[in-house]
C-alpha positions in Angstrom: 0.0 0.0 0.0 1.2 3.4 -0.8 0.9 6.6 1.1 -2.8 7.6 1.4 -4.1 4.2 0.5 -6.8 2.5 2.5 -8.9 -0.6 2.4 -12.3 0.4 1.1 -14.0 -2.5 2.9 -12.7 -1.2 6.3 -14.0 2.2 5.4 -17.5 0.9 4.6 -17.6 -1.3 7.7 -16.7 1.7 9.9 -19.5 3.8 8.4 -22.1 1.1 8.9 -21.0 0.7 12.6 -21.6 4.4 13.2 -25.0 4.2 11.7 -26.0 1.2 13.8 -25.2 3.0 17.0 -28.3 5.2 16.6 -28.3 6.7 20.1 -28.6 10.5 20.1 -27.4 12.7 22.9 -30.2 14.7 24.6 -28.5 17.9 25.8 -31.7 19.0 27.6 -32.1 15.8 29.6 -31.1 17.4 32.9 -32.5 21.0 32.3 -34.4 22.3 35.3 -36.7 25.3 35.6 -37.0 27.0 38.9 -35.2 29.3 41.4 -32.4 28.9 43.8 -31.7 30.9 46.9 -29.5 30.6 50.0 -29.0 32.5 53.2 -25.7 33.4 54.7 -24.7 34.9 58.0 -21.6 36.5 56.4 -21.7 40.1 55.2 -20.8 41.1 51.7 -17.4 42.5 52.9 -16.6 39.1 54.6 -17.5 37.2 51.4 -15.4 39.5 49.3 -12.4 39.2 51.7 -12.8 35.4 51.6 -12.8 35.5 47.8 -9.7 37.6 47.8 -7.8 35.1 50.0 -9.0 32.2 47.8 -7.6 34.0 44.7 -4.3 34.7 46.5 -4.0 31.0 47.3 -4.6 30.1 43.6 -1.9 32.6 42.6 0.6 31.0 44.9 0.2 27.6 43.4 
């Protein structure tokens, strides 16, 4: 076989295997409608400070 040659029977077999699979991916299978909320005892300033220290830790690594 030369460069770029291929066995046509293998190519046909690969195509038929792909067609037999037939399962499609449903990207909306786990979509949810609704709302989410949470309560925290921490103030906005405390949360921003905590975020800053988390970013500093990432920068050190």
